[in-house]
N, C-alpha and C positions, 0 to 999 in steps of 0.2 A: 450561654443559657439566658443571661439577663436580656440580651437583645431579642431572643425568642419570646420571652415573657412580654416585653414591650410591644412586639408585633401583635401577639395575641390580644393584649389589652387594647391596642388601637382598633383591632377589628371589633372587639366587644363594645368599645365606646361609640364607634360609628353606627353599630346596630342599635345601641341603646338610645343615642341622642339624635341621630339624624334620620332614622327610619329608612325608607327606600330612597336612595339617591341615584340619579342618572348622571354618569360621568360625561364630561365634555367629549365631543367628537374627536377621534384620533385616527385619521386616515380611514374614516368609516366608509362602509360600502362593500360591495362584492362585485365580482366579474362573472360573466357567463358567456357560453357559446352554445348556439342552437344548430342542430342538424335534424332536418325533418321535424318530427314531433318530440325529439329528445333534447332536453336542456341540461348542460353540464354547469354546475354552480360551484364557485369557490370564493371563500371570504378573503377580501383584501385587507380588512380591518385586523391589525395584528392582535387585538384583544381577543379575537375569536379562537386563537391558538393557545390561550391561557388554560391551565389545567382545571381551573374552576369554571370555565365557560361552557355553556350549553347553547348550541346553535341550531335554530329551526328555520326552515323555509316554508312559507305558507302561500297559498293561492286561494282566493275567494273564502278566506277564513279557515281553511283546512290545512293541516300540516302535510306537505308532500315529500319532505326529505329532512334529514337531520345530519349534523356533522359539519365541520368547517369546509369539507369538500364532498359534494354529493351530485347526484343526477336524478332526473325524473322524466318520464315519458307521458305526455298528455294524450288524451284519447282523440282529440280533434284539433285541426288548425284553428287559429283565431288570435285575438289580442288578450293577453293575460297580465294581471298585476301580481308580481312575485315579490314577497317581502322576506328579508332576512332579519331575524331577531336574535340578539345575543343576550343571554342571561348569565350574569356572574353570580353563582350560588354562594361564593365566599363573601364577596363584598356587597351583595344584595343590590345590584343595579342592573338595568337592562337598557338596550337601545335597539332601534329598528330602522332599517333602510329598505325602501321599496323601489322597484323599477318596472317599467312597462316593456313587456317582451312580446314580439310578434312572431308567431309560428306558422309556417306554411307546410303543406303536405308534400311528401316525396312519393306519392302514389305512382307506381310505374304504369298505371292505366290512365294517366292524365289526358290521353288523347280520346278517351271514351270509346274504346273498342268494345264491340258486342258480338263476340264469336258464338256460333251455334253449329250444331251438326245433327243430321238425321242418320238412322241406322236401319239396315235391311239385313235380316238374319236368314241364312239358308243352311240348316243343319249346323256344321261347325264353321261355315264360311260367312264372313260378315262384310258387307259393303257399306262404306261411310261416305257421306257427302257434307263438306264443310260449307258454312255460309258466314256472312258478316257484313259490316257496313263500310268497309274501307277497301279500295282497290289497291293492288300492289303489295298486299300483305303476304307473309310466309306462314306455313302451317306445319306444326310438328305434333306427333301423336305418341301417347303412352298407352300400351294395350292392356295393362293390368296383369300381364303374365311375365313381366321382367323384360319384355322386348319393346321396341319403339319403331316409329316410322315417320315419313314426311309426305307432303303432297296434299292437295285440296280434297281429292276424292279417292283415297286408297282402298284396297281390299286387304283383308286379314283372315287367315285360316288358323283356328285354334286347334291344339292337339287333343284336347279332351273337353267334355261338356262341363259347364259350370257357370258361375256368375263372375263377371270381370268388370273392374272399374276402368273405363276408357276415358282418357283426358285429351282434350285438344287445346294446344297453346297457340294463340294467334299473335304474331309479331309484326310491327309496322314501324318504319322510320320516317318521321316527318321531314319532307324534303326542304322545308324552310328553316326549321329550328334544329334539325339533325337530332331531335329527341327520339329515343327508342322507347316504344310503348309495347307492353305485353299484357295479355289477359288469358286466363285459363278457365275452361268450363269442362265439367266431368259428368258422366252418366254411368250407371250400372246397367250392363246388358247380360242377358242369359243366352247361352248357346247350348245346343244339344240336339241330338237326332231322335229323342224319345222323351217320355215323362221321367224327369230326374228324381232320384231319391235324395231329397234335400234336407233330411232330418239332421239337426245339430243339437248337441247337448254338452253337459258338464256336470261334475259333482264335487262336493266338498264335505268335510267332516269336522266334528269337535269331539274331544276326548275328555273323560273324567275317570281316573283311576282304572284304566283298561277298558272301560265301557265307552264305545264309540257310537255316535249318532251320525248317520250318513244322510245327505240330502242331495238328490239329483234334480236337474231342471233341463228343459229342452224347448225347442220352438214348436215341435209337433209330436212329442213323445206321448205314448199312451200306456204301454206296458214296460216294466222295469225288472230285469233279472240280474241278481248280484252273485258274484263269486268273491268271498271274503279272503281268499288266499291261504286259509288254514284248513281246507277240506270241507268247509261248510258253505251253504248257499242261502240265498234269501230273495225276496221279491218286495215290490212296493217302491214308492217314490222316496220315502225317508225311513228306512229300517234302522234298527239298533242292533249292535253286535258286541258280545263280550269275548275278548281274547283271553285264553287261559294262561298264556305266558308271554313274556317280552320277546321281541324280535321284529324283523322287517317282513311285511306281507304285501303281496301284489293284489290289490283290490280292483276288480273290474265290474262295470255295470254295462249291460246290453239294453239299449233303448229301442223299442219297436213303435211303429205307428199303429193306427187302428186295424189295418189289414194284416199286420205282422209280416208283410212282404218287404218292408223297408226298415232297416235297423242300422244302428251305429254302436260300436263298442269303445268304451273309454277305460283305460287302466292307469292306476297310480300306485306309487309305493307308500305304504303306511308303516310308520315306525312306532312300535310300542316299547316304551322305555321302562327300565327297572324303577320301581317307586323310590322316591327320595325319602329316607327315614329320619332326616335331621329335624329336630325341634330346637329353637334357640331364642334367647332373649338376653338382656344384660341390665345391670343396675349400676348406678354411679353415685358418688358423694363428692360435693364441691366444697373446698376450703379456700375461700378467696377466689383467685384465678387458677388454682390447681385442682384438677378433678381426678379422682381415682375411679377406675372402671372395673367391673367384675362380670365375666361372661358366664352365662348359665345355659347349658346345652345338653341335648340327648342325641347321641350318635355323632357328636362333633369331635374332631381331632386337631384341626388347625384353625387359627383365629387371625383374621386380618382386619385392622381398624382403619377407618377414615374419620379424623377428628373434626372435619368441617372447616378447618382454617388452612387447607392446602397441605397438611402434613398427615402422615399415616403411621401405623405401628402394628405390632403383632403380640401374640401371647394372650393368655386368658385373663390376666389382671394387670393391665398397663396403667400408668399414671401420666397425665399430660398437663402442662402449664400453658395457658393461653396468654398471648402478648397483650391483649386489650379486651375490654368488655365487649359484649355483643351476644347475639343469638346464633348458635352453631348447630348444624345437623350432623349428628354423630351416627355412623353406621358400622355394624360388625358383620362380616361375612364369615360364616362357619363352614368348613370343608370336612367331608368324610375322610377316613384314613387313606383311601385310595385316590382322593382328590377329584373323583368324578361326580360327586354329589355335593351341593352347597345350598345354603339359604342365607338371606340377608335381612337384618333387622335394623331399623333406624329410629332414633329418638332425638328430641330437641333438648339441648343443654343451654341454659342461660347463664352468662357470666355478668354479674352486676358490678358497676363501678363503685369503688369505695371512696366516699367523699368525706373528708375531714371537715368538721364544723369549726367556725371561728366564733368566739364570744366577743363581738365587737363592743358590747356595752361595758365589759370589764376593762377594755383598753382606754376608755374615755376619748375615743376618736371624735374630732369636731372639725368644722370648717371655719377658719377665721379670716377676716379681711379688714383692710383699712384703706381710706381714700386720702391721698395727698395730691390735690389737683395739679395737673390733670392725670395723675398716676393712681391706678388701683392695684393694691397688693393683696394676693390670695395666698393662704398658707394652710397646710394640713397640720393639725395640732395633736400632740400627745402620742405620737407613734414614732419612736426611734428604733426601728426594726429593719434589718437588712433584707428581710423577706418581702417588705411592703414596697409597692410601686403605686404611683399616683397618675390619674388622668383627669383633666378638667374639660368641661363643656360649657362654653359661654354663648348664650343665645339671646338676642334682643327680644324683649317681650312682644308677643303678637306675631312672631315669625318662626320659621323652622330652620333658619340659616345659622347653624351652630358652628363655632370655631373650637377646635380641640387643641389642648396643650398638655405637656407631660412634665412631671417634676413636682416636688413637694411645695415649692414656693414659685409664684408667678408674679411678674411686674408688667402690668398692662396699661396702655394709654387708650382710653375709650372715650367716644363722644358721649355727650350728655344723653341720658335715657335710663330705662329700667331693663335689667338683664336677669335672666334665669341662669344661675351659676350652679353647676353640679360637680361635686368631687367624687370620683370613683376610686376606691382603695382596693387593691388586689394583693392577697397574701399568697405568694407563689409556693411557700413551704407547705401550707395546709390546703391549697387549692380552693379558696373561697374569696368572696368579695362583698363589699357593701357600697351604697351610694348615698351621699348626703347632698341635698339641694337647698339653696337659699335664693331669695329675690333681692337684688342689690340695685339701688338707684344712684346713678352718677349725675351730680349737678355741680358743675364747675363754672364760675363766672368768667366770661371771655374778656381779656384785658384789651383795651384800645392801644393803638400804637401812635406815638408822637414822633413823626419822621423829622421834625425840626431839630431833634436832638441827635440825629444820626447823619453821618456824611452821605450825601446823595448826589454829588457832582463828580462823575468819573473823569479821569484823565485819559485822552485818546491821542496817540501820535502815529504818524505815517512815515515810514522809511521806504521810499520807492514803492514796491508792491507789498510790503509787510505792514500790517496794522497791529498796533499794540495798545491795550487798554489796561486800566487799573483803578482800584478804589480801595483805600486802606480802611478796613473795618475790624482790625485785629483787636481793638479795645472794646468791641461789642460782641461778646461770645454768643448772644442769641441770634445774631444776624448771619444769614447764609446768602451767598451770591450765586446767581445763575445767569450766564451770558448767552445771548442769542445773536448770531450773525446772519442776517437775511432770513431765509427759510430753513437754515440748518438747525439741527437739534441743539438744545442748550448744553453748556459745559460749565462745570463748577470751578471755583478758584478765584482768587483776587486779582490775578494778572494774566489774562488770556492773550493769545497772539494768533493772527490769521495771515495767510499768504494768498493774494489774489492773482489771477492770470492776466487780467486786462485792466486798463485804466477805466475809471468811472466813479459813480457815487454809490456808497454802500451804507446800509442802515444797521446800526448796532444798538441792541437793547440790553439793559441790566435789570433783572428782577431781584429785589431785596425781600427776603423772607424773615420775619421775626417769629422764631419758634416759641418764644416765651409769651408774646402777646397774641399769637395765633392770627397774624395779619401779614400783608405783603404790599409792595408797591413796585411799579415798573417805570424806568427812565430810559428814553431812546434818544440817540444822536445819529446824525448823518455825517459821513466823512467822505472827502473827495480824494481819489488816487489819480495822480498825473505824473507818471514816471516815464521818461524818455528811454528808448531802446539803446543801450550802451554797447550792444554787440552787433558787429557788422558781419553776419554769417556768410554773406556772399563773398566778401573780401577774403574771408578765411578759407574759402573753398569747401564749405560743409557739404558732405555727400556720403553715400554708403553704397556698397556693392554686395553681390552674392554669387556663389557658385554652387551647383548641384552635382554632387558625385554620389549617385544613388547607393544607399538610401540616405546619405548625409547631405544636409543643406548647411552652407557656411555663410554667415552674415558678418560684414566687417565695415566699420566706420573709416572714412578716408580723409587725409589732408588736415588733420587736426591734432597736432602734437602740443597739447596745452594741458598743464596739470590742473587748471581750474575747471576743466570740462569733464562731466560724467555722462554716462549713456544709459538709456532705457529703451527696451525693445518690446513692442506689442505685436503678437502674432495671433491673428483671428481667422478662423475658417470662414470663407465667403458665404454670405447668406445666413449666418448664425451669429449668436452672441458668445459662442464658445471660443475662448482664447486663453493665452498664457502670457506672462510678463517675465522678461529676462533683463539682467544688468551686466554691463561690461562692453568694451569696445568690439570684441569679436565673440560670436556665438556659433556653436556647432550643434545642430538640431537633427533629430530623426523624426520625420513627419510622414503620416500616411498620405496616400495620393489625394490630391484635391487642389483647389485654388485658395490662396491665403492673401489677406490684407496685412502687410508688414509695415509697421511704422517705427522709425528711430527718433527718439526725443533726446536732444543734446541740451544740457544745462550748464551755464557758466556761473559757478558759485562766486567768482570774484566780482563780476559785473551784474549779477542778479538778473540774468535773462536766459531765454531758451528758444529753441525752434524745433519743429517737427517735420520730418521728411518721410513720405509714405510711398510704397510701391506694391504692385500686385504680382505675386509669384505663383506659377503653376508647378506643382510637384506631380510627376508621373513616373513612378518607379515600379509599379506592380506589373511584373512580367509573367505572372502565373496564368496558365490556361486551365480553367476549371471545367472545360467541356467534358461531359460524362460523369461529373461528380454527382453522387446521390447514394441511396442505400435501399436495400430490400429488407423485408421483415417477414417473420413467420409467427402466427398467433397460435398458442397452445392454451386454450381456455383463457385464463387471465394473465398468462405469462407470455411476453413478447420477446423474441430474439431478433436483433438487428445486425445486418452485415453491410459494410460500405462497398460501393463499387470500386474495385481496386484500380487505381491510376498508375500502378507500377512505379512508385517514386519513394525512395528510401527517406526523403526529407519530410514526408507527410506524417503528421500526428492527427489523432481524431479524438474529439471530445463530444460525448453524448449528454443531452440535457432534456429535462422535462420541467416545465413551469419555472424556467430559469435556474433550476438546481441540477448539478452534475450527477448523472446516474451511471456513468461508465466511461472507460477509455479504451483505445485500441480499435482494430478493424471490426471486432464483434463484441456486442454487449447484450445484456438481457435485463428486463425489469418486470416485476410482478405488481399488477395493479390490484387495489383492494376493493374497488367498486366498478360497476359497469359505467360506460360513457365513451365519449369521443375525446381523444387526447392528442395534442400536438407534440411530436417528438422531433428534436432537432439534432443534427450532427454538424460539428464545426470542423472543416478541413483547415489545417494550418501547415504552411510550407516553411520549415525552419531555415531553409537555405535562402529563399527569396524574400522571407519576412512578409508573407501575404496570406490571406485566409478567405474562406467563403463559408456560408452556413446554409444548409438545406433542411427544410422542415416538412413533415407529412402528418396528416391527421389519421389516427388509427382508432378504430372502433372496437371496444371491448364489450361483449354481450354474453359473458359466461361467468358463472360462479362455481368454484370447486365443489364437487359433490360431497355432501356431508356424510354420506354413507361410505365408510372405508372398510373394505373387506380384509380380514386376516383370521387365521386359525393356526393351531399347532397340532401335530400328530403326537399324541402322548406315548403310544406304544402299539405294537402289532403282536398278535399271538400266533402260535404254530397251528391253531385251529382255523386260521384264516380271517380273524377279526382285527380291524383297525380301529383304535380308539382316538377320537379327536376332541379338541376343546375350541369353541368359537371365541375368538378375541376381537371380533369386529366392533366398530363404534359407529353410532349414528344410523344404524340399520333399522328397517321396519319389515321388509320382506326378504326371504332368504331362499336360495336355490343351491343345493349341493349336487354336484356331478361326481359320481364315485369312480368314473373311468371304466366301468363295466356295463355301460348302457342303462344304469339305474340312477334314480334321482331321489332326493329328499327335500322337503319344503318347510321343515321346522327350524327354529333358531338354533337349537342344540341337540342334534340327533345322538351325539355321544359316541356311537360306534356304528360300524358297517361290516357285515360278513361277506367275504368273497368266496366263490366256489372253487377257485384254483389259484395256484401260485402264479406270479408274474409281476410285471411293472405296471402300476396304475397311477394315472394322473388325477388327483383329487382337486376339484375346483369349487370355490364358494363365490357366488355372485350375490352381492348385497344391494338392495334398492332402498331409496329414501321413501318417506311416507307418501309422497305423491306419485311414485314410480316414474319420476321425470329423469332421474340419473341413477347410475349404478357403477360399482367397481368390482373387479374380479381378482381373486388371489388363488394361486394354484401351488400344490406341492406334489412331487412325484415320489412314490414309495415303491420299494422292492419287497414283495410279500412272498415268504416261503412257507408253504403249507405242508405239514408232515404227511408222508404217504401212508405210514402205519403208526398209529399211536400206541404208546405203552399203556399198561393198565392204569397208571396214574392219570393219563391224558383222556381216558374214556369218561365221558360225562355220566355219572351215576344218577339214577332217578332220585329225586328228593321231594320232601314235603315243603310246599310254599305256603306262607301266611301273609295275607295282604288285605286291606291297606294297613300300614304300620308306620306312624301312630294311627289310631282310629278314634272315631267319636261315638258311633252307634253299633256297628257290626264289623266283623272281620270274617274272611273266608279261609278255610283250611283246604288245600288242594293237594292231592297226591297222584302221581302217575301210575302207582301200583294198583289203584282202584279201590282199596279198602284198608281199614286200620282203626285204631282207637286214639282218643285224646283226652287230656284233663288239663284244666287251668288252675294254678295255685297262686296264692299271694306270696309276697317275699317272706312272710312269716311262716309259710308252709301249709296254709289252709286251702283245701280244694274247694273251689267255688263253682266249677262247671266241669262236666265230663260227658262223653258220648262216643258214638261210632263215626268213622269217616267213610263216606261212600262217594267217591269221585270228588265233588266239591261240596263242603259242608259249611253252612253259615252259622256263626256264633253271635248271639245278641249280647251287647255290652251296655245297653241303655241304663240298667240299674246299678252298674258298677261305679265306684268312686274313681276319680281321676288318679292315675299313678301307673306304676310298673307291675306287670304280671308275667309269670312263666307259663308257656304253653308246651306241654310234653306230649309228643306223638309217638306211636308205635305202629310201624308199617312193615311190609315185607323187606324193605331196605334197611331196617334197623330202627333204633330209638333216636329221637332228636329233641332238643330243648331250645326253644326260641323265646327271647324276651320281647314283649309287646307293650306299647304305651297307650293308655287311654287318655285323650286330651280333647277338650271341647272348646278351646280358645280359637 
């Protein structure tokens, strides 16, 4: 926990003292691949994959894509500057890298084909003549009636009159470049042997509590006749109709032209649902991060809660504890007793963070410091508390280059100058902090060095090819030695040693640094190495040999049985700097096929001399025949399945990779991409018997996103009267089409039920479209429906009195199928506030009534009935 607090404090200090900082480049940049006008982009900078990182790609100042891996399709070819910007929202820094990208078009009509055709119509027979600007082209036709043809001037006889979209596709292969060019041109043609009846139309409707408004439209309609499916008729372009009871009705409109000689009839199923009588809301009370909820409903029986933090609950009075402060959208869904009617109410719940306050004044917190040149000591005062942690920011005046330190006491060696020093104190127990700042001036006098009082004459000796140096400064603790041999980097220590490969003159320098006086001096000497070769390698028969027994290469030094001699081998692939070093007289190596430069170095430790013998060795052990290696693939939207070409070899293994990451093994693998683009997928064949491999890669284009509209529903029950009850459980849908399996359809989201005329097996299908109608999914369930041939007395639907809408705001209707009766409305205290006769459908005005519950008592030929009705104006 303490380490976590220090990390949080470090982030706070960087934000407080440094402002916005840009980190140093770290493998910055991005890679891209372009195909036609589509560019695939992926970040090479590993910081783009940090959880705090936001990655944006921009072109011409506009954001074209986001994410560490993305793609974008430009509208035209050309030269583009594409920039990748990484913003770290936690550490408050950003960086940007831009690249110049050239895009060329993949237009299949790059050869500038200009096909055209003329049409001659004779009743149902059509004669077509193609034209164009390129000789040697081929012609294919689509007639618009599901058939096709070929040839430059074909004839076509249609089976019936109508308007058809005829398309000509002209194809030509450039004999020089072998490029295939295509271009398609289309025309609409009318065929027929007389004046056609070309009237077209459609209608739609909207509903409000059983009252439907219809609206018809057509290209040349003039008269409109309606059949509402309940035995009534109407006319006009946009009639209104009130259905007396729920059910499924077939509504038809017949549209005539001005002469009434031409007409079209359009029919649709209209579902009138039972009114949903549920009214609901809820109240809540927060105690810290724990909230108690209370449901308030009329007509509700079941309660389902969504608490807005990914969790849910049930019951009318649940309690929920939130893990962290924030704003949450809480929703309650109230269901009727039979579960077929529901309503949802949402409210916003705010959980505030409880912050404990620290009384820093009472603690006597202060920032103390002292200067003991050249050392500056910083110390936090008067806080001996294990909950307290310290952070220091030291910034030279006039700059924003702050240096951050942690701990109650700091010992710093600073150059002369004025510094803005801030101490931030954080109380992890009470979750609060404070910052104290001071301006501190460091002014320390620089001491001069007297090198006459310090040894400055080093001793240098040469033993053959070994050079040894030394200078005793052990009595001078402030003195530090740094030795330089030629252009080599310096090394510390009072007695360094170097070994040279050849005779010659060498320069040695010693830099003396006085850390107390803050000064240094450098002394240089030249030494001569003249060492005779004491080893006669030719006389000793120095040599080496090798044998290749695939895949093993054996290296062996010859004719040197001398305990003073050691061996080193250098094996480097020809044309590269890639190599390895080995030690010992004999080496056994497994190398890939190739040409190698092999050198053996022999060193005589007794006589201090060496020699090097080199040879070129060709290794050729790969006997694998990879002819026919490769793979096929199948694209299913954004999921791709790969299958290797089988080479009928039990020794083969297969590794699949994308972007250098393993995605599968075996002959078959699959991978699901998250974004559209062109991807390079590789399979590596490896022969475990012959120890050889090959890799084959292909570019695969993904241009599909899974449909957001996912269809699903459940069949709740079926009745012996032939009614099936369904519940729509689809997600992401916008348009809905129900096929009931009896040649009837519904187009509402939740039809609730469907009545069948006979027993049988019915396949119910729901097709759900997204908001743009660009994609859809279909889900089907087959039911077995048994409808009773003779109903008992209990199964016969008795006439009843219906009261709707309920709840109501201004009026409600009392309807009885018996034709007449009486009614009275009483309060819950028993007071009669309205009464009268029922004749067919009777409207009761409630505008002057107070909101609340009332009892409606009716007396008709079917008996007495009492119904509770709610008056609500919310």
